[in-house]
DRENDOLUM-873953 format. One line per 10 residues: number of its first residue (from 1); their letters; for each residue x negated, y negated, z of N, C-alpha, C. Coordinates in steps of 0.001 Angstrom, whole numbers, plus 500000, padded with zeros to 6 digits. Each point is the difference from the previous one (the first is absolute). Example, Ala and Ser with C-alpha at 12.3 -4.5 7.8 and 13.67 -1.06 7.14 Angstrom:
1 = AS = 486810,505690,507800,500890,498810,500000,499100,498800,500000  500350,498950,499280,499180,498810,500060,500770,498910,500730
This chain:
1 = MVTVKDLLAK = 977689,889986,582684,500037,500720,501163,498927,499643,500980  500304,499833,501278,499112,499658,501030,499343,501267,500502  498656,500006,500017,499330,501187,500527,499604,499799,501494  499615,501017,500674,499523,499845,501317,498810,499135,500083  499072,500056,499006,498854,499176,499893,500405,498557,499931  501013,499696,499171,500379,498573,499803,500619,499523,501391  500825,500874,500574,500606,499489,501336,498904,499822,501037  498964,500856,500027,498948,499926,500916,499272,498617,499808  499715,499744,498762,499272,498734,499617,500814,498754,500515  501339,500119,499849,500854,498918,500432,499954,499851,501523
11 = LIRAEANMDS = 500023,501162,500671,499986,499942,501490,498698,499442,500525  498909,500328,499284,498663,499377,500447,499975,498613,499729  500582,499463,498908,500104,498585,499717,500862,499331,501098  501141,500572,500344,500945,499466,501019,499215,499907,501342  499225,501007,500340,499247,499966,501251,498924,498864,499985  499402,499877,498901,498978,498913,499904,500592,498628,500166  501227,499831,499631,500718,498740,500160,500626,499770,501349  499991,501043,500857,500782,499966,501269,499619,498838,500887  498740,499703,500117,499609,498897,500911,500445,498643,499466  499926,499713,498715,500518,498741,499448,501554,499996,500086
21 = DFDAIMKIVE = 500537,501113,499789,501547,500077,500048,500399,499741,501469  499375,500574,500989,500368,499786,501386,499828,498525,500356  498861,499398,499549,499893,498578,500260,501198,499141,499377  500320,500359,498736,501103,499276,499334,501290,500236,500720  500299,501205,500508,501193,500289,500773,500031,499158,501229  498939,500033,500756,499903,499200,501210,500187,498510,499782  499559,499449,498916,500244,498598,499701,501479,499765,499782  500674,501004,499451,501471,499890,499747,500761,500003,501324  499673,500866,500934,500765,500162,501238,499447,499282,501167  498839,499300,499837,499346,499275,501105,500943,499117,500771
31 = NEILELNREE = 500743,499171,499405,500855,499065,500684,501068,500758,500726  500592,501024,499380,500998,500806,500711,499500,500583,501225  498770,500526,500053,499361,500609,501186,499912,498995,501138  499479,498756,499523,499765,498926,501034,501351,499484,500532  500876,499975,499115,501398,499540,500476,500606,500940,501011  499832,501301,499750,500523,500979,500963,499384,499792,501343  498680,499732,500041,499419,499774,501404,500342,498642,500493  499889,498971,499276,500357,498608,500507,501382,499799,500239  500854,500137,498942,501430,499648,500135,500867,500957,500748  499849,501347,499556,500899,501074,500582,499608,500326,501368
41 = QLFKEGIGTD = 498776,500397,500166,499547,500471,501238,499788,498899,501121  499282,499015,499651,499672,498996,501005,501143,498932,500135  500292,499317,498858,500943,498849,500088,501451,500485,500399  500557,500896,499242,501390,500479,500256,500124,500895,501154  499106,500990,500220,500203,501067,501001,499143,499826,501270  498841,499271,499752,498980,499921,501168,499492,501287,500498  499814,500994,498964,499451,501303,500315,498595,500142,499594  499249,500875,500643,498631,500357,499674,499931,501093,498970  498823,500440,499650,499698,501070,499140,500516,501343,500507  500305,500079,501308,500559,501221,500626,501467,499907,500080
51 = GRLLGVYSKA = 500620,498941,499432,501431,499862,499924,500643,499517,501317  499141,499700,501002,500485,499590,501271,500040,498410,500081  500888,499428,500757,500108,498587,500201,498641,499566,500565  499484,498784,499512,498746,499441,500540,500174,499173,501103  501216,499600,500338,500229,499144,501105,501182,499022,499679  500436,499258,501076,501168,499109,499809,499575,498692,500638  500592,498932,499471,499773,498692,500604,500500,499815,501361  499291,499210,500712,500379,499748,501458,500766,498668,500024  500537,499749,501201,500771,498715,500311,499086,498880,499795  498758,500130,500468,498991,498973,499795,499933,499524,498562
61 = TESITEGATG = 499813,501069,499081,499863,499722,498494,501205,499314,499500  501160,500478,500444,501287,499286,499667,499963,498633,500325  499685,499654,501246,499867,498629,500404,499034,499190,499226  498850,500466,499777,498939,499356,499264,500432,499665,498658  500763,500930,499309,500207,499742,498591,501489,499567,499830  500694,499569,501107,501297,499429,499854,500046,498776,499162  500877,500061,499019,500172,498803,499022,499150,500196,498783  499072,501014,499990,499170,500170,498785,500986,500682,498952  499749,499556,498747,500753,500633,498927,499106,500496,498913  500620,500655,499085,499231,500542,498850,499790,501490,500077
71 = VGFPKRAGEP = 499205,500534,499111,499769,501437,499973,499432,500524,501342  500685,501074,500483,499474,500608,501285,500503,499353,501245  500771,498935,499828,500566,499273,501254,501446,500040,499916  500718,499878,501072,499540,499931,501342,499486,501391,500534  499214,500046,500961,499498,501123,500657,500767,500203,501347  500855,500868,500038,500846,500268,501090,499420,501119,501009  500155,499822,501254,499640,500942,500926,500664,501379,499716  499225,501069,500068,500517,501347,499749,500014,500428,498565  499826,499085,499075,499905,500353,498534,498633,500446,499731  499857,501049,499044,498741,500468,499621,499092,498896,499424
81 = YNFYNTGEMF = 498682,500090,500190,499038,499135,499454,500269,499951,498469  499940,498878,499445,500086,499987,498466,498672,499539,499357  499000,499639,500824,498683,499698,499636,499837,498843,499012  501062,499224,499993,499893,498744,499028,499956,498738,500875  498966,499221,499677,499908,498716,500671,499723,498972,498900  498741,500024,499492,499690,499038,498881,500031,500644,498679  499973,501330,499967,499852,500730,498738,498610,500431,499650  499043,499457,500793,498569,500224,499638,499671,501530,500131  500573,500602,501034,499710,501502,500105,500516,500762,498896  501303,499693,499535,500518,500813,498923,499241,499764,498663
91 = KSFALKVGKD = 499522,498769,499781,499187,499682,498872,498665,500754,499895  499557,500467,501236,498672,500558,500186,500091,501569,499772  501043,500514,499575,500074,501450,499758,499490,500297,498615  499240,501054,499893,499385,500455,498577,499872,501496,500052  499779,500449,498724,499870,501394,499861,498623,500416,499426  499315,500919,500664,498672,500518,499491,500244,501297,499413  499587,500160,498674,500349,501239,499299,498673,500797,499863  500093,501289,500487,498847,500923,499833,500157,500855,498830  499187,500970,499856,500052,500931,498850,501411,500641,499802  500494,500431,501156,501346,500709,499979,500780,499662,501178
101 = SFEIFNTSRS = 499806,498768,500532,500800,499602,501252,500007,498468,500075  500798,499514,500923,500043,498532,500205,500115,499810,501445  499617,498853,500364,499986,499431,501425,500516,498579,499998  500894,499748,500994,500504,498704,500179,499108,499329,501084  499565,498807,499712,499239,499287,501064,500416,498534,500117  499641,499281,500999,500447,498670,500265,498786,499272,500576  499756,498822,499466,498849,499135,500420,500388,498934,500895  501246,499894,500470,500464,498961,500829,499415,500148,501439  499654,498812,500476,499484,499938,501433,501216,500234,500904  501194,499577,499630,501052,500094,500879,500422,501443,500304
111 = IKEFSKTKNI = 499812,500850,499094,500309,501470,500161,499035,500587,501042  498795,499554,499882,498965,500534,500987,500314,499446,501456  500333,498687,499977,500412,499440,501328,501219,500668,500542  501054,500259,499209,501189,500674,500466,499690,501355,500545  499175,500747,499252,499620,501328,500285,499276,500021,501394  499083,499072,500138,499236,499988,501291,500929,499551,501216  500794,498967,499813,500909,499445,500985,501004,501071,500482  500622,500729,499081,501105,500911,500204,499430,501397,500241  498654,500214,499855,499454,501285,500152,500662,501051,499070  500162,499542,498735,500535,500820,498974,498906,500142,498909
121 = SEDRIIGLTE = 499685,501241,499677,498996,500219,498974,500382,499359,498645  499059,499472,499354,500319,499424,498590,500506,501129,499054  499531,501203,500294,500435,501184,499168,501521,500267,500171  500594,499593,501124,501413,500177,500144,500766,498944,499250  499364,498895,499685,500703,498784,499360,499773,500032,498482  498746,500401,499601,499658,499911,498553,500052,501361,499415  500923,500213,499043,500132,501307,499382,501502,500433,499947  500236,500981,499214,501364,500512,499797,500440,501065,500951  501175,500070,500396,500610,501096,500711,499953,501251,499127  500050,501115,500613,499982,501231,499129,501140,500089,499013
131 = PNQKEIELQR = 501301,499671,500395,501038,499881,498965,499747,498995,498949  499451,498804,500277,499736,499082,498945,498905,500435,499089  498996,500644,500550,498859,500608,499309,500592,500987,498982  500786,500871,500494,500589,501050,499130,500901,499377,498838  500737,499054,500353,500839,499269,499075,499146,499386,498866  498929,499341,500316,499065,499385,499048,499376,501180,499144  499526,500971,500690,499434,501141,499146,500986,500604,499062  501193,500472,500519,500884,500762,499228,500880,499204,499053  500423,498805,500444,500795,499128,499124,499327,499192,498998  498746,499619,500334,499303,498967,499166,498708,500598,499324
141 = IMPLLREFFK = 499115,500576,500812,498657,500280,499499,500158,501372,499139  500718,500975,500507,500099,501247,499212,500646,499851,498590  501144,499247,499947,500607,499755,498687,498995,499336,499070  499262,499023,500517,499026,499310,499132,498810,500923,499663  499583,500806,500959,498932,500943,499624,500430,500974,498828  501197,500497,500108,500601,500915,499010,499924,499280,498634  500484,498763,499951,500083,499172,498820,498622,499831,499357  498995,499634,500901,498604,499703,499515,499517,501454,499468  500273,501047,500731,499428,501357,499633,500652,500476,498711  501290,499742,499836,500697,500408,498730,499399,499251,498845
151 = RNIN = 499827,498683,500144,499420,499204,498894,498574,500440,499649  499207,500656,500918,498728,500382,499735,499901,501272,499423  501046,500894,500111,499975,501336,499322,500802,500075,498756  500623,498897,499652,500831,499998,498737,499149,499448,498882
């Protein structure tokens, strides 16, 4: 029979492991988080962290990139920015994990240049939209937290 004292001891042990469990969970979902930002928001939709379109390609861009092939090309006037040119910017996304939070960052010079040229804050480009944040939290992080917590109290 499990006593209240036994359960309390298990809960204290689970709490003591929470930091390492959170780090382990973040390692599991890190790529999914980065893919949501890079692939879904920027490449496929061209939207910022606020869910709004970050801009569209001009006729000039279409002319300059005419005949270019590969990922992210062709770039047609009026289509949303897909942020893909050489792939350098997408490779420069990373996740910084804090005690109970995470932050997406990017070390690419091209994102800084784009931000400055287009007068768009890097914070609008780097990070998840609220719906994507909730999806990661509810669909991925919470179930893993429950699993880690269950393992610690059993």
